[in-house]
C-alpha positions as CSV (number, residue, x, y, z in Angstrom):
1,M,-58.2,69.3,15.6
2,V,-56.7,70.4,18.9
3,A,-56.4,67.7,21.6
4,V,-58.7,68.1,24.6
5,G,-57.0,70.7,26.8
6,P,-57.5,74.1,28.4
7,S,-60.2,76.4,27.1
8,F,-58.6,79.5,28.5
9,C,-55.1,81.0,28.3
10,P,-53.2,80.0,31.5
11,A,-51.4,83.4,31.4
12,C,-54.2,85.8,30.9
13,G,-57.5,83.9,31.0
14,T,-58.6,84.8,27.4
15,P,-60.7,82.1,25.7
16,L,-58.4,80.1,23.4
17,E,-58.9,79.8,19.6
18,T,-57.5,77.3,17.2
19,R,-54.8,78.4,14.8
20,R,-52.8,76.4,12.2
21,V,-49.2,76.5,13.5
22,E,-46.4,74.4,12.1
23,E,-48.9,72.4,10.0
24,R,-51.0,71.4,13.0
25,D,-54.1,72.9,14.6
26,R,-53.1,74.2,18.0
27,A,-54.6,76.1,20.9
28,Y,-53.8,79.8,20.5
29,C,-54.3,82.9,22.7
30,P,-55.3,85.9,20.6
31,S,-54.5,88.3,23.5
32,C,-51.0,87.0,24.2
33,A,-50.4,86.0,20.6
34,Q,-49.0,82.7,21.8
35,V,-49.5,79.0,21.2
36,V,-50.6,77.3,24.4
37,W,-48.5,74.1,24.1
38,R,-49.8,70.8,25.4
39,N,-46.8,68.5,25.5
40,P,-46.7,64.9,26.8
41,V,-45.6,64.2,30.3
42,P,-42.6,61.8,30.6
43,T,-43.0,58.7,32.8
44,A,-40.6,55.8,33.6
45,A,-41.4,52.2,34.4
46,V,-39.3,49.2,35.3
47,A,-40.2,45.5,34.9
48,V,-38.3,43.3,37.4
49,V,-38.1,39.8,35.9
50,E,-37.3,36.6,37.8
51,D,-35.7,35.2,34.6
52,W,-34.4,32.2,36.5
53,A,-37.9,31.0,37.3
54,D,-39.7,28.6,35.0
55,P,-41.8,30.2,33.7
56,P,-40.3,33.7,34.3
57,R,-42.2,36.0,36.6
58,V,-42.5,39.8,36.6
59,L,-43.0,42.1,39.6
60,L,-46.3,44.0,39.6
61,V,-48.0,46.4,42.0
62,R,-51.7,46.9,42.6
63,R,-52.5,50.5,42.2
64,R,-54.0,52.3,45.2
65,Q,-54.9,55.6,43.6
66,P,-57.5,56.4,40.9
67,P,-57.9,56.3,38.0
68,D,-56.3,52.8,38.0
69,A,-57.0,51.8,41.6
70,G,-57.2,48.1,42.0
71,Q,-55.4,47.2,38.8
72,W,-52.0,45.7,38.6
73,S,-49.1,47.3,36.7
74,I,-45.4,47.4,36.6
75,P,-43.9,50.0,39.0
76,A,-44.0,53.4,37.2
77,G,-44.4,57.1,37.7
78,F,-43.6,60.5,36.5
79,V,-40.0,61.7,35.7
80,E,-39.3,64.6,38.0
81,Y,-37.6,67.8,36.9
82,G,-33.9,67.3,36.5
83,E,-34.2,63.5,36.8
84,H,-32.9,61.0,34.3
85,P,-35.6,58.5,33.3
86,R,-33.5,55.6,34.5
87,G,-33.2,57.3,37.8
88,A,-36.9,57.9,37.9
89,A,-37.6,54.2,37.2
90,A,-35.2,53.1,40.0
91,R,-36.8,55.7,42.4
92,E,-40.4,54.5,41.5
93,L,-39.3,50.9,42.0
94,R,-38.0,51.7,45.5
95,E,-41.0,53.9,46.4
96,E,-43.6,51.3,45.2
97,T,-42.0,48.0,46.1
98,G,-39.0,48.7,48.5
99,L,-36.6,47.1,46.0
100,R,-33.4,48.9,45.2
101,V,-31.5,48.8,41.9
102,D,-28.6,50.7,40.4
103,A,-30.2,52.8,37.6
104,D,-27.3,51.8,35.3
105,A,-28.4,48.2,35.5
106,L,-31.8,49.0,33.8
107,A,-32.1,47.9,30.2
108,L,-34.3,50.0,27.8
109,V,-37.3,47.9,26.7
110,D,-39.5,50.4,24.9
111,V,-40.6,54.0,24.5
112,D,-44.2,54.6,23.8
113,D,-46.9,57.2,23.9
114,L,-50.4,56.8,25.3
115,V,-53.3,58.7,26.6
116,H,-53.8,57.9,30.3
117,P,-57.4,57.5,31.7
118,S,-56.8,60.9,33.4
119,D,-56.6,62.4,29.8
120,R,-52.9,63.1,30.2
121,H,-50.8,62.4,27.1
122,L,-47.8,60.4,28.4
123,V,-44.5,59.3,26.9
124,T,-43.6,56.2,28.8
125,I,-40.1,54.8,29.0
126,T,-39.9,51.2,30.1
127,Y,-36.9,49.5,31.4
128,A,-36.3,45.9,32.6
129,V,-33.9,44.3,35.0
130,S,-33.3,40.8,36.3
131,R,-34.4,40.2,39.9
132,D,-30.9,39.2,40.8
133,R,-29.7,42.8,40.1
134,T,-32.1,44.2,42.8
135,T,-31.9,44.1,46.5
136,G,-34.6,43.9,49.2
137,D,-37.9,42.1,49.4
138,P,-40.9,43.4,47.6
139,V,-43.5,45.1,49.8
140,A,-46.3,47.5,48.8
141,G,-45.2,51.1,49.3
142,S,-46.4,54.7,48.6
143,D,-49.2,54.4,46.0
144,A,-49.2,50.6,45.9
145,A,-51.8,48.4,47.7
146,D,-49.9,45.2,47.1
147,A,-46.8,43.8,45.3
148,G,-45.9,40.4,43.9
149,F,-44.5,38.4,41.1
150,W,-46.7,37.0,38.4
151,T,-46.2,34.7,35.4
152,L,-47.6,35.7,32.0
153,D,-50.0,32.8,32.1
154,E,-51.4,34.0,35.5
155,L,-51.8,37.5,34.0
156,C,-53.7,36.2,31.0
157,E,-56.2,34.4,33.3
158,D,-57.7,37.6,34.4
159,E,-57.6,40.1,31.5
160,A,-59.1,42.9,33.7
161,A,-56.6,42.7,36.4
162,L,-53.7,44.2,34.4
163,R,-53.8,47.5,32.6
164,A,-53.9,46.8,28.9
165,F,-50.8,48.9,28.1
166,D,-48.9,47.1,30.9
167,R,-49.7,43.7,29.4
168,D,-47.8,44.7,26.3
169,R,-44.9,46.2,28.4
170,V,-44.7,42.9,30.4
171,R,-44.5,40.8,27.2
172,R,-41.7,43.1,25.8
173,A,-39.9,43.0,29.1
174,L,-40.0,39.2,29.3
175,D,-38.6,39.1,25.7
176,G,-35.9,41.6,26.5
177,V,-34.3,40.4,29.7
């Protein structure tokens, strides 16, 4: 089965067929004689943890844009062309919260794949960093409506407030810093 994707060839507009290529069913253009690849999009996220707090707290932003508008998540976004994922995580942190961090201070927490509510298949690379390795004060920026630190207990009180895949990332980040 081919994942939901384009119905027509992006190069010539011919309706796509399904062909078995490299032991998988893939979208195929009979006119161009080419597979129409649908590869995951890389994203990077960073959990800033106040590990000195008791209990520890993690920085979250409230999403301003659909499809996740109103929900809390760790700062994250797309890795841009030519950008290292660590650099993307540091950039997204700055854009969404105003905090600055040296990308080399970020510790890898997890690499995971997921299908975003927008139907994009993502490979998400999550980093963590202690709050004392960052500079600045958190304020909502670019596509964030709010920013603040939360404990895991506070997050568990309102299951709907935090995106499900972020809940797992927060737990892993709290374990990893």
